[in-house]
C-alpha positions as CSV (number, residue, x, y, z in Angstrom):
1,X,-0.4,-0.2,0.1
2,X,1.2,3.9,-0.9
3,X,2.2,5.7,1.9
4,X,0.0,8.2,0.9
5,X,-3.2,6.1,0.0
6,X,-4.4,5.4,3.6
7,X,-4.4,8.7,5.3
8,X,-8.4,8.7,6.2
9,X,-7.5,5.5,8.5
10,X,-4.8,7.3,10.3
11,X,-6.4,8.7,13.9
12,X,-4.9,11.6,15.7
13,X,-2.1,11.8,13.0
14,X,-2.0,14.6,10.4
15,X,-1.3,13.8,6.5
16,X,1.8,16.2,6.9
17,X,3.2,14.0,10.2
18,X,2.4,11.2,8.8
19,X,4.1,12.1,5.8
20,X,7.4,12.8,7.4
21,X,7.1,10.0,9.3
22,X,6.4,7.5,7.0
23,X,7.9,8.4,3.5
24,X,11.6,7.5,4.8
25,X,10.4,3.8,5.9
26,X,8.5,3.1,2.9
27,X,10.6,4.0,0.2
28,X,13.5,2.2,1.8
29,X,11.5,-0.9,0.9
30,X,11.9,-0.4,-2.8
31,X,15.6,1.2,-3.0
32,X,18.7,0.0,-3.4
33,X,20.2,-1.3,-0.5
34,X,23.2,1.4,-0.3
35,X,20.6,4.0,-0.6
36,X,18.0,2.6,2.0
37,X,20.8,2.7,4.5
38,X,21.8,5.8,4.3
39,X,18.2,6.9,4.6
40,X,17.5,4.8,7.6
41,X,20.6,6.0,9.3
42,X,20.2,9.6,8.7
43,X,17.8,10.4,11.4
44,X,16.1,13.2,9.8
45,X,12.9,14.0,8.9
46,X,14.0,14.2,5.2
47,X,15.3,11.3,3.4
48,X,19.3,11.6,3.0
49,X,20.9,11.1,-0.4
50,X,23.8,11.4,-2.6
51,X,23.4,12.4,-6.1
52,X,26.2,10.3,-8.3
53,X,25.7,10.3,-11.8
54,X,25.9,7.1,-13.8
55,X,29.5,6.9,-15.5
56,X,27.3,4.6,-17.9
57,X,25.1,7.2,-19.3
58,X,25.5,6.3,-22.9
59,X,23.3,3.3,-22.0
60,X,20.4,5.1,-20.4
61,X,17.3,5.4,-22.7
62,X,14.7,7.9,-23.0
63,X,13.7,6.7,-19.5
64,X,16.4,5.0,-18.0
65,X,14.7,1.8,-16.5
66,X,17.5,-0.2,-15.8
67,X,16.9,-0.8,-12.1
68,X,13.3,-0.1,-11.9
69,X,12.1,-2.8,-9.4
70,X,8.5,-2.4,-11.8
71,X,9.2,-2.4,-15.0
72,X,8.7,-6.0,-16.9
73,X,10.5,-4.4,-20.3
74,X,13.9,-2.2,-20.1
75,X,14.4,0.1,-22.5
76,X,16.9,0.4,-25.0
77,X,19.1,3.6,-25.6
78,X,18.4,5.3,-28.8
79,X,21.8,5.6,-29.7
80,X,21.6,1.5,-30.3
81,X,18.7,1.6,-32.6
82,X,19.2,3.3,-36.2
83,X,16.2,3.8,-37.7
84,X,17.3,3.2,-41.6
85,X,15.6,4.5,-45.2
86,X,12.3,4.6,-44.9
87,X,8.7,6.0,-43.1
88,X,10.5,7.6,-40.6
89,X,14.4,8.5,-41.8
90,X,13.3,11.7,-43.7
91,X,10.6,12.9,-41.0
92,X,13.7,12.7,-38.8
93,X,16.3,14.5,-41.1
94,X,14.0,16.9,-41.5
95,X,13.6,17.7,-37.8
96,X,17.6,18.0,-37.7
97,X,18.1,19.9,-41.0
98,X,15.1,21.9,-40.9
99,X,13.0,21.8,-37.4
100,X,15.6,22.3,-34.8
101,X,17.3,24.8,-36.5
102,X,14.7,27.3,-37.3
103,X,13.5,26.6,-34.1
104,X,16.2,28.0,-32.4
105,X,16.1,31.1,-34.8
106,X,12.2,31.3,-33.5
107,X,13.5,31.3,-29.8
108,X,16.1,34.0,-30.4
109,X,13.5,36.1,-32.5
110,X,10.9,35.9,-30.0
111,X,13.3,36.9,-26.8
112,X,13.5,33.7,-25.5
113,X,17.3,33.9,-24.7
114,X,17.2,37.8,-24.5
115,X,15.1,36.9,-20.8
116,X,18.3,35.0,-19.6
117,X,20.8,37.5,-20.9
118,X,18.8,40.3,-19.3
119,X,19.2,38.9,-16.0
120,X,23.2,39.0,-16.6
121,X,23.4,42.3,-17.8
122,X,24.1,41.3,-21.3
123,X,20.6,42.6,-22.5
124,X,18.6,45.5,-22.1
125,X,15.2,44.0,-23.6
126,X,12.2,43.5,-21.7
127,X,11.0,40.0,-20.7
128,X,9.5,38.8,-23.2
129,X,6.5,35.8,-23.4
130,X,4.2,34.1,-20.9
131,X,5.2,32.9,-17.3
132,X,6.4,29.7,-18.4
133,X,8.9,30.7,-21.6
134,X,12.2,29.5,-20.1
135,X,10.3,25.7,-21.0
136,X,10.7,26.2,-24.5
137,X,14.4,26.4,-24.0
138,X,14.8,23.5,-22.4
139,X,12.1,21.1,-24.4
140,X,14.2,22.3,-27.8
141,X,17.5,21.0,-25.8
142,X,16.5,17.8,-24.6
143,X,15.4,17.5,-28.7
144,X,19.0,18.8,-29.5
145,X,19.9,16.3,-26.8
146,X,17.9,13.5,-28.2
147,X,19.1,14.0,-32.0
148,X,22.8,13.7,-30.6
149,X,21.7,10.2,-29.5
150,X,21.7,9.5,-32.9
151,X,24.6,11.5,-34.7
152,X,27.4,13.6,-33.2
153,X,26.2,17.3,-34.7
154,X,29.0,19.1,-33.9
155,X,27.5,22.4,-35.1
156,X,24.2,21.9,-32.8
157,X,26.2,21.1,-30.0
158,X,28.3,24.2,-29.8
159,X,25.3,26.5,-30.5
160,X,23.6,24.3,-27.3
161,X,26.5,24.7,-25.1
162,X,26.4,28.7,-26.0
163,X,23.1,28.6,-24.8
164,X,23.3,26.3,-21.7
165,X,26.2,28.7,-20.6
166,X,24.0,31.5,-20.9
167,X,21.0,29.6,-18.9
168,X,23.4,28.7,-15.9
169,X,24.8,32.2,-15.8
170,X,21.5,33.5,-14.8
171,X,21.0,30.9,-11.8
172,X,21.2,32.6,-8.3
173,X,23.0,31.7,-5.6
174,X,20.4,30.2,-3.9
175,X,19.8,27.8,-6.9
176,X,16.5,29.3,-7.9
177,X,16.7,30.0,-11.9
178,X,13.3,31.6,-13.7
179,X,13.7,34.5,-16.0
180,X,9.8,35.6,-15.3
181,X,9.9,35.9,-11.4
182,X,12.5,38.1,-10.9
183,X,12.3,42.2,-10.7
184,X,8.4,43.6,-10.1
185,X,7.3,39.4,-10.1
186,X,10.0,38.5,-7.5
187,X,7.2,38.8,-4.5
188,X,5.0,36.1,-6.2
189,X,7.9,33.5,-6.2
190,X,6.6,30.0,-4.9
191,X,3.6,31.8,-3.6
192,X,0.6,29.1,-3.6
193,X,-1.9,30.6,-5.9
194,X,1.0,31.4,-7.8
195,X,2.3,27.9,-7.9
196,X,-0.9,26.9,-9.3
197,X,-0.5,29.0,-13.0
198,X,3.0,30.2,-12.4
199,X,4.9,27.0,-14.0
200,X,8.2,27.4,-11.8
201,X,8.0,23.6,-11.1
202,X,7.0,22.9,-14.6
203,X,9.5,25.2,-16.1
204,X,12.3,23.5,-13.8
205,X,10.5,20.1,-15.1
206,X,11.4,20.9,-18.3
207,X,15.1,21.9,-17.8
208,X,15.5,18.4,-15.8
209,X,14.4,16.6,-18.8
210,X,16.3,18.8,-21.2
211,X,19.5,18.1,-19.2
212,X,19.3,14.6,-18.4
213,X,19.0,14.2,-22.4
214,X,21.6,16.2,-23.0
215,X,24.1,14.5,-20.3
216,X,22.9,11.0,-22.1
217,X,24.0,12.8,-25.4
218,X,27.2,14.2,-24.3
219,X,28.4,13.0,-20.9
220,X,28.2,17.2,-20.0
221,X,26.4,17.4,-16.7
222,X,26.5,21.6,-16.9
223,X,22.5,22.1,-17.0
224,X,22.0,19.0,-15.0
225,X,23.9,20.4,-12.4
226,X,22.3,23.6,-12.4
227,X,18.4,21.8,-11.9
228,X,20.0,19.6,-9.4
229,X,20.8,23.0,-7.8
230,X,17.5,24.0,-8.3
231,X,15.8,21.2,-6.3
232,X,18.7,20.6,-3.6
233,X,19.6,24.2,-2.6
234,X,16.4,25.8,-3.2
235,X,13.2,23.5,-3.3
236,X,14.3,20.7,-0.7
237,X,15.4,22.8,2.1
238,X,11.9,24.9,2.2
239,X,9.0,23.4,0.3
240,X,7.7,19.8,1.0
241,X,5.5,18.3,3.9
242,X,7.6,19.2,7.2
243,X,6.1,21.1,9.5
244,X,8.4,24.2,8.9
245,X,8.3,23.7,5.2
246,X,5.9,25.5,2.8
247,X,3.4,23.3,0.8
248,X,3.6,22.7,-3.4
249,X,1.3,22.1,-6.2
250,X,2.7,20.9,-9.5
251,X,0.0,23.4,-11.2
252,X,1.0,21.9,-14.2
253,X,2.1,18.3,-13.4
254,X,5.5,17.7,-15.4
255,X,8.1,18.1,-12.2
256,X,6.9,14.5,-11.2
257,X,8.1,12.3,-14.1
258,X,11.3,14.4,-14.1
259,X,12.2,14.4,-10.5
260,X,11.7,10.5,-11.0
261,X,13.9,10.6,-13.8
262,X,16.4,12.6,-12.3
263,X,16.5,9.6,-9.4
264,X,16.8,7.1,-11.7
265,X,19.9,9.3,-13.1
266,X,21.4,9.9,-10.0
267,X,20.3,7.2,-7.2
268,X,19.0,10.3,-5.1
269,X,15.9,9.1,-3.4
270,X,15.0,12.2,-2.0
271,X,14.0,13.2,-5.7
272,X,11.5,10.1,-5.8
273,X,9.9,10.8,-2.2
274,X,9.0,14.7,-3.4
275,X,7.9,13.3,-6.6
276,X,5.7,11.0,-4.3
277,X,4.6,13.8,-1.9
278,X,3.7,16.5,-5.1
279,X,1.9,13.5,-6.5
280,X,-0.2,13.0,-3.2
281,X,-1.0,16.5,-2.9
282,X,-1.0,19.1,0.5
283,X,-4.3,19.6,2.2
284,X,-3.0,22.8,3.4
285,X,-3.4,24.7,0.0
286,X,-7.3,24.4,0.0
287,X,-7.4,24.2,-3.7
288,X,-10.7,25.3,-5.3
289,X,-12.9,22.4,-6.9
290,X,-12.6,23.9,-10.1
291,X,-8.6,24.1,-9.7
292,X,-8.2,20.3,-8.8
293,X,-10.1,19.2,-12.0
294,X,-8.2,21.5,-14.5
295,X,-4.8,21.3,-12.9
296,X,-5.1,18.0,-12.2
297,X,-2.8,17.9,-9.6
298,X,-3.1,18.7,-5.8
299,X,-5.3,15.6,-4.2
300,X,-4.0,12.3,-4.3
301,X,-3.7,10.8,-7.7
302,X,-5.0,7.4,-6.3
303,X,-8.4,9.6,-5.7
304,X,-8.5,10.2,-9.2
305,X,-11.8,8.7,-10.9
306,X,-12.0,9.8,-14.7
307,X,-9.7,12.4,-17.3
308,X,-10.7,15.9,-16.9
309,X,-9.4,19.3,-17.0
310,X,-6.5,20.7,-19.1
311,X,-5.5,17.4,-21.3
312,X,-1.8,18.3,-21.3
313,X,-1.7,18.5,-17.7
314,X,-3.5,15.1,-17.0
315,X,-1.5,13.4,-19.5
316,X,1.8,14.4,-17.6
317,X,0.2,13.6,-14.5
318,X,-0.5,10.1,-15.6
319,X,3.0,10.1,-16.5
320,X,4.5,10.8,-13.6
321,X,2.0,8.4,-11.4
322,X,2.9,5.8,-13.6
323,X,6.6,6.6,-13.2
324,X,6.2,6.2,-9.6
325,X,4.4,3.2,-9.8
326,X,7.5,1.6,-11.7
327,X,9.6,2.6,-8.6
328,X,7.4,1.6,-5.8
329,X,5.0,-0.8,-7.4
330,X,2.2,0.8,-5.4
331,X,-1.0,-1.3,-6.2
332,X,-3.2,1.5,-5.6
333,X,-1.5,4.0,-8.5
334,X,-1.7,0.7,-10.8
335,X,-5.5,0.3,-10.3
336,X,-5.9,3.8,-10.6
337,X,-3.8,4.1,-13.8
338,X,-5.7,1.2,-15.3
339,X,-8.9,3.0,-14.9
340,X,-7.9,6.1,-16.1
341,X,-6.6,4.4,-19.2
342,X,-10.0,2.5,-19.9
343,X,-11.6,5.9,-19.5
344,X,-9.2,7.5,-22.5
345,X,-9.8,4.3,-24.5
346,X,-13.4,4.1,-24.2
347,X,-14.5,7.5,-23.6
348,X,-11.9,10.4,-24.5
349,X,-9.3,9.3,-27.1
350,X,-9.7,10.6,-30.9
351,X,-8.8,7.9,-33.8
352,X,-6.1,10.1,-34.5
353,X,-4.9,9.1,-31.1
354,X,-5.2,12.9,-30.0
355,X,-7.2,13.8,-26.9
356,X,-8.5,16.7,-25.6
357,X,-11.9,17.8,-27.0
358,X,-12.7,21.6,-26.0
359,X,-10.8,24.7,-26.9
360,X,-11.9,26.0,-23.6
361,X,-9.5,25.5,-21.0
362,X,-7.7,22.8,-23.5
363,X,-9.8,20.4,-21.6
364,X,-11.3,16.9,-22.1
365,X,-14.7,17.1,-22.2
366,X,-17.6,14.2,-21.1
367,X,-17.5,11.0,-22.3
368,X,-18.0,10.5,-25.8
369,X,-17.5,14.3,-26.4
370,X,-15.1,14.4,-29.3
371,X,-16.4,17.3,-31.7
372,X,-14.2,17.3,-35.4
373,X,-14.5,21.0,-36.5
374,X,-14.2,22.2,-32.8
375,X,-11.6,19.6,-31.9
376,X,-8.8,20.6,-29.9
377,X,-6.5,17.9,-29.6
378,X,-3.3,19.9,-28.8
379,X,-0.3,18.1,-30.3
380,X,1.2,17.9,-26.6
381,X,-1.6,16.1,-25.4
382,X,-1.3,13.7,-28.4
383,X,3.0,13.2,-27.1
384,X,1.4,12.8,-23.6
385,X,-0.5,10.2,-24.8
386,X,2.4,8.6,-26.4
387,X,4.3,9.1,-23.4
388,X,1.9,7.7,-20.9
389,X,1.2,4.4,-22.8
390,X,5.1,4.1,-23.5
391,X,5.1,3.8,-19.6
392,X,2.4,1.7,-19.1
393,X,4.1,-1.0,-21.4
394,X,6.8,-1.0,-19.5
395,X,4.9,-1.8,-16.3
396,X,3.1,-4.6,-18.2
397,X,4.4,-5.5,-21.5
398,X,0.9,-5.7,-22.9
399,X,0.2,-4.5,-26.6
400,X,-3.0,-2.6,-25.7
401,X,-0.6,0.4,-24.6
402,X,1.9,0.0,-27.7
403,X,-1.3,-0.2,-30.1
404,X,-2.3,3.1,-28.6
405,X,1.6,4.5,-29.2
406,X,1.3,3.8,-32.7
407,X,-2.6,5.3,-32.9
408,X,-1.0,8.4,-32.0
409,X,2.8,8.7,-33.5
410,X,1.6,8.1,-37.0
411,X,-1.7,10.5,-37.0
412,X,-2.5,12.9,-34.2
413,X,1.9,13.3,-33.2
414,X,2.6,13.6,-36.6
415,X,0.2,15.6,-38.0
416,X,1.3,18.3,-35.9
417,X,4.6,19.6,-38.4
418,X,4.4,20.4,-41.6
419,X,6.2,18.1,-44.1
420,X,9.0,20.6,-44.5
421,X,9.5,20.7,-40.9
422,X,8.8,24.5,-40.4
423,X,4.6,25.0,-39.3
424,X,3.2,23.2,-36.6
425,X,0.0,22.7,-35.5
426,X,-0.7,23.9,-31.7
427,X,-4.5,21.8,-32.2
428,X,-5.6,19.4,-34.9
429,X,-8.8,18.7,-35.5
430,X,-10.7,16.2,-37.5
431,X,-13.0,18.4,-39.8
432,X,-11.9,22.0,-41.4
433,X,-14.0,24.7,-43.4
434,X,-11.6,26.7,-45.1
435,X,-13.9,29.4,-45.4
436,X,-13.2,30.2,-41.6
437,X,-9.9,31.7,-43.0
438,X,-8.4,29.3,-40.0
439,X,-4.7,28.8,-40.5
440,X,-4.0,25.8,-39.1
441,X,-0.4,25.2,-39.1
442,X,2.3,28.4,-38.1
443,X,5.8,28.7,-37.5
444,X,5.2,30.2,-33.8
445,X,3.1,30.7,-31.2
446,X,3.6,32.9,-28.3
447,X,2.7,29.3,-25.9
448,X,5.3,27.5,-28.1
449,X,5.2,24.3,-26.3
450,X,4.0,22.0,-29.2
451,X,7.0,22.6,-31.7
452,X,10.2,21.9,-29.2
453,X,7.5,18.9,-28.1
454,X,7.1,17.2,-31.4
455,X,11.2,18.0,-32.1
456,X,12.0,16.2,-29.0
457,X,9.5,12.9,-29.8
458,X,10.9,12.7,-33.4
459,X,14.5,12.8,-32.0
460,X,13.8,10.2,-29.6
461,X,11.9,7.9,-31.7
462,X,14.5,5.2,-32.2
463,X,14.2,4.5,-28.3
464,X,10.9,3.7,-28.5
465,X,11.3,0.3,-31.2
466,X,12.2,-2.1,-28.8
467,X,12.5,-3.1,-25.2
468,X,14.4,-6.0,-23.6
469,X,12.6,-8.4,-20.3
470,X,14.1,-11.0,-18.4
471,X,13.4,-13.5,-21.3
472,X,14.1,-11.9,-24.0
473,X,13.0,-9.1,-26.7
474,X,9.9,-6.9,-27.5
475,X,9.2,-5.1,-31.1
476,X,7.3,-2.6,-30.5
477,X,7.2,-0.5,-33.9
478,X,8.0,-1.4,-37.2
479,X,10.3,0.5,-39.7
480,X,13.3,-0.5,-41.7
481,X,15.8,-0.4,-38.4
482,X,18.7,-2.0,-36.6
483,X,19.0,-2.5,-33.0
484,X,22.5,-3.3,-31.6
485,X,22.3,-3.9,-28.2
486,X,22.2,-7.1,-25.5
487,X,20.0,-9.9,-23.8
488,X,19.7,-9.7,-20.0
489,X,22.3,-12.2,-20.1
490,X,25.1,-9.9,-21.9
491,X,24.7,-11.6,-24.8
492,X,25.3,-9.1,-27.7
493,X,22.3,-9.4,-30.0
494,X,21.7,-7.5,-33.6
495,X,18.2,-7.2,-34.9
496,X,17.5,-6.0,-38.5
497,X,13.8,-4.6,-39.9
498,X,13.6,-5.0,-43.6
499,X,9.9,-3.4,-44.3
500,X,7.8,-0.8,-46.5
501,X,5.8,-0.1,-43.5
502,X,3.1,1.4,-43.2
503,X,2.7,1.6,-46.9
504,X,3.0,-1.9,-47.0
505,X,2.3,-5.1,-44.2
506,X,5.3,-7.4,-44.8
507,X,8.2,-7.5,-42.2
508,X,11.0,-9.4,-42.2
509,X,13.2,-9.5,-38.8
510,X,17.2,-10.8,-39.2
511,X,17.6,-12.1,-35.8
512,X,21.7,-12.6,-35.2
513,X,23.7,-13.2,-32.0
514,X,27.2,-13.4,-31.1
515,X,26.2,-17.2,-29.7
516,X,23.6,-19.3,-29.7
517,X,21.0,-18.9,-26.9
518,X,17.4,-19.4,-26.2
519,X,14.9,-16.6,-25.4
520,X,12.1,-15.4,-26.6
521,X,11.2,-12.8,-29.5
522,X,7.7,-11.0,-28.9
523,X,6.7,-9.2,-31.9
524,X,3.2,-7.2,-32.0
525,X,0.4,-8.1,-33.7
526,X,-1.4,-4.8,-34.0
527,X,-5.6,-5.1,-33.3
528,X,-6.1,-3.5,-36.8
529,X,-4.6,-6.9,-38.3
530,X,-7.7,-9.0,-38.3
531,X,-5.5,-11.9,-40.2
532,X,-1.7,-11.8,-39.7
533,X,0.4,-14.5,-41.3
534,X,4.2,-15.2,-39.0
535,X,6.8,-17.4,-39.8
536,X,10.2,-18.7,-38.2
537,X,12.8,-19.8,-40.6
538,X,10.0,-20.0,-43.2
539,X,7.8,-22.3,-41.0
540,X,4.3,-21.0,-40.0
541,X,3.9,-20.2,-36.5
542,X,0.5,-20.7,-35.2
543,X,-2.1,-18.9,-32.9
544,X,-1.4,-15.6,-34.0
545,X,-3.9,-13.5,-31.8
546,X,-4.6,-9.5,-33.1
547,X,-3.9,-6.7,-30.3
548,X,-1.3,-9.0,-28.4
549,X,2.4,-9.6,-28.6
550,X,3.3,-13.0,-30.2
551,X,6.1,-15.0,-28.7
552,X,8.5,-16.4,-30.5
553,X,10.6,-18.9,-28.2
554,X,13.7,-20.4,-30.0
555,X,17.2,-21.8,-29.7
556,X,18.7,-19.0,-31.9
557,X,21.4,-20.1,-33.8
558,X,22.4,-16.6,-34.7
559,X,21.2,-16.5,-38.2
560,X,17.5,-16.8,-38.3
561,X,14.8,-14.8,-39.7
562,X,11.4,-14.0,-39.0
563,X,8.5,-13.0,-41.6
564,X,5.6,-11.0,-40.6
565,X,2.2,-10.4,-42.8
566,X,0.2,-7.7,-41.3
567,X,-3.5,-7.2,-42.8
568,X,-3.4,-4.1,-44.8
569,X,-6.8,-4.1,-46.1
570,X,-8.7,-0.6,-45.9
571,X,-11.2,-0.8,-43.0
572,X,-14.7,1.4,-42.6
573,X,-14.7,2.7,-38.8
574,X,-17.7,4.0,-37.1
575,X,-17.7,5.2,-33.9
576,X,-19.8,4.7,-30.6
577,X,-23.7,5.9,-31.2
578,X,-22.8,8.3,-27.9
579,X,-20.4,10.3,-30.2
580,X,-22.9,12.4,-31.5
581,X,-20.7,14.2,-34.1
582,X,-19.7,10.8,-36.0
583,X,-23.4,10.0,-36.4
584,X,-24.3,8.9,-39.9
585,X,-20.8,9.1,-40.6
586,X,-17.4,6.4,-40.9
587,X,-13.6,7.1,-41.1
588,X,-11.5,5.2,-43.2
589,X,-8.0,3.4,-41.8
590,X,-5.2,1.2,-43.4
591,X,-2.5,-0.5,-41.2
592,X,-2.2,2.5,-38.5
593,X,-3.2,5.0,-40.6
594,X,-5.9,7.4,-40.7
595,X,-7.1,9.0,-43.5
596,X,-9.1,11.9,-44.7
597,X,-10.3,13.9,-47.8
598,X,-9.1,17.1,-48.5
599,X,-11.6,19.0,-51.2
600,X,-8.7,20.2,-53.3
601,X,-8.3,16.4,-54.2
602,X,-11.9,15.9,-55.3
603,X,-12.9,16.0,-58.8
604,X,-15.9,18.2,-58.5
605,X,-17.1,21.0,-55.8
606,X,-14.6,23.5,-55.1
607,X,-16.5,26.1,-53.1
608,X,-16.3,25.4,-49.6
609,X,-20.3,25.0,-49.1
610,X,-19.9,22.2,-51.7
611,X,-17.7,19.8,-49.6
612,X,-20.4,19.5,-47.6
613,X,-22.5,17.1,-50.6
614,X,-20.0,14.5,-50.5
615,X,-21.0,10.9,-49.2
616,X,-19.4,7.5,-48.8
617,X,-20.7,4.3,-49.6
618,X,-20.8,1.5,-47.0
619,X,-18.5,-0.6,-48.8
620,X,-15.3,-2.3,-48.6
621,X,-14.5,-1.4,-52.2
622,X,-11.6,0.9,-51.1
623,X,-8.9,1.2,-53.7
624,X,-5.2,1.6,-52.7
625,X,-2.4,3.3,-54.7
626,X,1.4,4.6,-53.7
627,X,2.3,8.1,-55.4
628,X,5.3,8.7,-54.6
629,X,5.4,12.8,-56.3
630,X,2.6,13.3,-53.8
631,X,2.9,14.8,-50.1
632,X,6.7,12.9,-49.9
633,X,5.4,9.8,-51.2
634,X,1.8,8.1,-49.4
635,X,-0.7,5.4,-50.6
636,X,-3.9,7.3,-51.4
637,X,-7.5,5.6,-51.2
638,X,-9.9,5.5,-53.4
639,X,-13.8,4.8,-52.3
640,X,-17.1,4.8,-53.6
641,X,-18.9,7.9,-52.9
642,X,-21.7,10.4,-54.2
643,X,-21.4,14.2,-54.7
644,X,-24.8,15.9,-54.3
645,X,-23.2,19.6,-54.8
646,X,-24.0,22.2,-52.8
647,X,-27.5,22.7,-50.9
648,X,-30.4,23.9,-53.0
649,X,-31.7,26.1,-50.4
650,X,-30.4,28.9,-48.3
651,X,-32.8,28.4,-45.8
652,X,-31.2,27.4,-42.6
653,X,-34.1,25.2,-41.8
654,X,-36.7,23.0,-44.0
655,X,-40.1,21.3,-43.4
656,X,-41.0,18.0,-44.4
657,X,-39.1,14.9,-44.5
658,X,-35.2,15.2,-45.4
659,X,-34.8,12.8,-48.7
660,X,-31.4,12.1,-49.9
661,X,-30.4,14.5,-53.2
662,X,-32.3,13.0,-56.5
663,X,-29.5,14.4,-58.5
664,X,-26.4,12.9,-56.5
665,X,-23.7,11.8,-59.1
666,X,-21.5,8.8,-58.4
667,X,-18.0,10.1,-57.7
668,X,-14.9,8.5,-56.4
669,X,-13.5,9.8,-53.2
670,X,-9.9,10.4,-53.1
671,X,-8.3,10.3,-49.4
672,X,-4.9,11.2,-48.6
673,X,-3.1,10.0,-44.8
674,X,-4.3,12.1,-42.3
675,X,-0.5,13.6,-41.1
676,X,0.0,14.9,-44.1
677,X,-3.2,17.7,-44.7
678,X,-2.8,21.1,-44.7
679,X,0.6,20.8,-46.6
680,X,-0.4,22.4,-49.5
681,X,-3.3,25.2,-50.1
682,X,-5.8,25.7,-47.9
683,X,-8.6,23.1,-48.2
684,X,-11.8,21.9,-46.6
685,X,-10.9,18.6,-44.7
686,X,-13.2,15.7,-42.9
687,X,-11.7,12.5,-41.2
688,X,-15.5,11.3,-40.7
689,X,-17.5,11.0,-43.8
690,X,-21.3,11.0,-43.9
691,X,-22.4,7.6,-45.4
692,X,-25.0,6.2,-47.5
693,X,-25.7,2.6,-47.8
694,X,-25.0,1.0,-51.1
């Protein structure tokens, strides 16, 4: 049981006193012996611990789960996996050559570095940007760190090193580092009400994540040391559950997962304990009910029963809570996380893997509230969805979590960046009317969280392809790639993927070992593949189930191959009737790719009002074709439909029974991958298409 989950059963003891008394002893049970002994011998209310950076920083993955006792799957370092020419390689190359450099220029142009230089008397420019502007720099540095784990990038490193020196030079002697809460805002620093929306801990959380990624790329701890100084010298002495400490609320969850990754990086258990305290909340703060909903923090995480409030906050909170479970094994956390995941998958997630229905508060809506044109679907929320499911996958080894990762990655995340890598979607609607003039892709937003978030995700992508376990290796994602890593026995392992996925369904895996050994190769069979054929050394494997990992146990000789053939037949998808925006509509998916109609691809009806005249037939006669010159090379679909033209009347309401348009003409609807929409001229778009029965 969690040290924070049964407070109501303790008579005569406040939550603060209980936290002080129990956090040390409970955490001892889940930590390496050395750290536990140090804590038990410390004799202090605050858990003691020393930070020792892992000298094997090159072996750490996107997350370092090497010593996480409740991680069934262990991460493989980014540098151990090379994504070859295929679907993702052009995207990642553009990210390094175009997106990251151009975002650096945008950060400079919009004063993000001037904010630091001003504190060093090297700039007279006023503070620019919202309270969370520092985090833009830190997420960008994280993207660079992940990118450099795949290749050296010396010029980009020099640029980033200079920026890091500027950042750390602005740190105060106390350890505090924030460019907004200075000068006229100094008195607001870490005040209870300011913590709700001031993003101080959100910013330092992103600093820690960026610093860890950069350390794992270069071995340079400069930025990481600054982050630890903030926690060790400024935060831990004066903030926490102690009677002489001030209360903390995350405000925007982010600090929790970054503290736990810092714990994994240093072995200092105080960081894990602090994350647990923040996840539990502090009842001294007396948050308003609407704040508890919107902020998705401030009360015990294990008391949550549904996803609500700000979507990114909720996703990041779930990430931190899953990280906490991976280190502690608290069953109440696992129970809550699975309950929330069911809410996500059954009530709150778009077909694209996006989350967050409402623009008001960038928030979740009611169950089944999934509008299309008004969908918010912030890019950061889809990324948060992938990040959370990555952690749930590590805890369980269950394919359902990898399926959601894939859905979000190929659709709701991939749509967030233009094909040239310089324009970004903050929101990702599933329908668009070009007559509104709404510009969906832009090079900059004053709240520019999404662009560097997309950049860090693409840079980190190799680290999501594979995992290891005590009994073997898991293959999560498919693309031309090579992994050079090792089994838990220490045996060197090389896996090579050859495929044209996701345009074709055939995947060939070559498995090479330094010496023959028995282990299990787990290959993911996506839930969308209704019929999948798998062979090992040309011999068929039986009992292949959609939506599960197929365990292939074998005494691997060192030169074996596995062939997989997924069912790539396009599928019509219809929503639960409770999703009112999708009633009478279908979407079309092929493999992991969700498709959409853009008006400019259709043969008739160029006026925006005419786009509403298209309908799809309920038939499986969908044709596909690879078009190498279109949108960087995509498979397009042709589906039978009809076109009725513009409405025959301008009247808003008509009496009588509605009847199908008598003069509707048969036509073929052309569909492109959703991720590629809004990359040409402005054009109306829809994922969910009205249907008529054939």
